[in-house]
N, C-alpha and C positions, 0 to 999 in steps of 0.2 A: 575420402571426400575426394570428388574428383575438382579438378581446379575450375574455377570457375561460379560455382552451384551458386544458385541464387538463391539466398535464405532471408526468409523477411521473418525481424525478428518485434513481436506485440511485447513494446517497454513501456515504460512507466514505475518499474525496481530501479536500484543502485544495482543489482546485478545484470543487468540488460544493457548497461553501458560498457560494464566488463567485458561481458558474452560477446557484445556486438565485435568488439576491439580485438579477442582474441581469434572469432570466426576469420575476420578480414585479412590479421598477420598470417592465418592460414590458407588463407588463397580463396577467401569463399569471397562473393558478390551480396555484400550485405546493406537491405532497407529496413527502416523503420518503421512503426506507426504506435500512434501515440495519441491519446485520447484528452490530454491538456497538457498546453505548453510545458516544455522538461523545466523542472528546476535545481538548483543546487549550482555550485563553480567548474561543475563538470558534464558539459553537454553533451548530448547524443556522439560519437565519433565518425556516424556515418551516415548519408542523408534521410533524412526524419521528416515525414507527412504529420500532420497535425489530423485528424480527420474527425469526425462528431458519430457517433455511437447512436445517435437516431436515425443514420441512413447506413442499415445493412450494408447496402451495397458498394458502401465504400470500402468496407474491410475486404469483401469479397474479390472485388478488382484488385485489392494489393494482392491478394494468398492467389489469383488468378497467375500474377507476373514473376512468381515463385517459385522454386522447386521446392521447396521446405520452408515450416512453419514451427519458428522456437517461442514461446510462449513463455515469457518475461515482465507480465504489465503486473501493474503494481496489486499488493494482495488482497486490495477489495474493488479489484476493475473487476466483478465476475464477467460482465457483458460482455470486455474487451475479450476474455477469453474463452465466455460460450461463441461468440460471432463469429471466432477466429478458429476453433474446431468446426462449426456449423458448415465454415466457406468449406476448410481443409476439407473435412470429409464429401463433400460435395464435388470438390476438384480432385479426389483421392491424390492430395497430396500427404508427405508423411507431417505430421503435428505433436511437439512434443511440448509439456508445460513444465516450470521450472516450480517452484515454491521454496521458499526459506520453512527449517523451521518454525514450529511457534514456541515463543514462550510456553515454558512448564507451568501452570497456574496451581499443578499441587505444593511448589516446591515452598509455598509458605500460607500458615492461613488468612495471612491476610487479602490473600490473591485469590479471586473470583472469576467465571467465566459466565458470562452472558451472550445469549443468542443475540442481539440487536441493539442498539442504542434503545429502542422502547422497552427493551425489558430491563436493561438494565435503570429504568426509572426508578421500578421495583425494588431495586436493592441500593436504594441512596436512602438515607437515614434523615429522618425529617430535621431540619435546620442543618445541614451538613450545607461545607463551603466545597467544593466539586471546583477540580483544574480536571479541563476536557481538552484532550490531543484530536479529537473525531472529525473535526474540521467543520465549515459551513453549514453544509448541506444533513448535516446532523443534527441541525436546530428546531425541523418542523416537529422531529421526534421528542423534544426532548418539552415539549408544551407540557405534559401533566409534571415538571419537575417538581419534589417535594422539597429542596435542599434552599439556604439563606441565598446563597449565591453561585454561578455556575460563571467560570470565566475558563473562556473560550480562546485558545490558543492559534494563532492568525500569522503566519509566514510572509504575506505578500501583503501590503500597504492598500486602505480602502479607506472609505469617508460610508460606506452603508449604515446605517442603524442597526444596532439590534433586536432582534422581531419583538422580543420579552424584556419586561421591567427587570428581572433577575439574571440578567446575562449582561457580562463584563469582559468585553473584548483586551485579549494579551497582548500586542505584538513582538516580533519576536524573527533574528534569522539564525538560519539553521547554517550551521549545527550546532549542538548544543551537548556540556559535558556536564559529568556529573555536578560539581560544586555549582555550577550558573544554576541549573534546574533548583537545587539543595536551598541554594538562598532564596531563589522565584519561590520557592513551597512558602520558605519561614515568613519571606516580605506578604506573599499574599494570607499566610492562615489558613490556607489550606490542609484539610481532614482527610480530602477521598481523591483520589485520581481515577479517569475514566479515560478510557482511550482503548485504541483496537490492537488487536495481537497480530502486530504487526511482525514478533521473532526477528531478528540478526541483532547486528550492532551497533547501529547506525541512532535506531528509535532507543534502545534499550536505558541510557541514562535517565530518564524520566523514572522510569521504573524503580530501577537502582535507586534511586530519591527517595522518592516513596516509601520505597522500604525501610531505607537508613531513618525514615523517620516517623515508623509505625505507624502510616498512612492504610486506610484502605483501599484497597485495587481492584477496580471491576476493569475486565479485558474483553471485548468486544470479538469474539471469534469471528474468522474468515469466514466467509462465503465458501461453498464445495466447488470444486472444478466440473470443468463438465463432465457427466459418468459417461467412462469409455476412454478416455483421455492417457495416455501413457503419464505419469507423474514422475520427476526425479525432484530430492532436497538437496543436491549437490551441484554447483559448475560444472566442476570437473567433468560430473556424469553428462552431464549436456551436453558438453563440447565432443564427451568422446563419441554424444548420438550422433552429433554433424559430420564427426569424419569420418562415421561409417556409411554416411548416404552417400 
């Protein structure tokens, strides 16, 4: 990697922070863009701009000011990946997507995969008590919910009313560990977990807690990355790619 390489990181994942820091320490000039404000106790260690995905030109402008693009966006932020890849191709800039390995849904008969939250509604048993970690934006897809109650996790305080009477909001501050997740599920008497298949360790405790309690688990699979994009599933491989630029 030549010293002073201008690297743009499409951020949103935990790994984006780590890789941005590592690239910075190795001599790159690193900037990041996110589609929503960073959360958690470890903010981005490099200059970071909040952009609207409703304005593709914002991503294109950020790409035009970089020598290469490392996509480490949230696993379900397909629009960020698509816009970044399109802009990089148009500008002739190297582009790499990092995606952590998904959780193996075949490891237990209680786990099943579904293509979307909409599709998950057909997999929920009538009268089920469901804990969902799919976010506020998933609620419109839950309109045909067949269960008794849908407990929706929220990690940021707000006073918005739930749009359906079967939705109950559950507020909590991450990170969450196995014991607190198990205790929460017991208190709520939930029998089904609905969450996105994010992979990795940080989001895994709720899945392990549900497995320990013998709950049904419905995992929404991640959207596909842009066709033609090079993809790696290891952070060191991503950093080796940066080093080879």
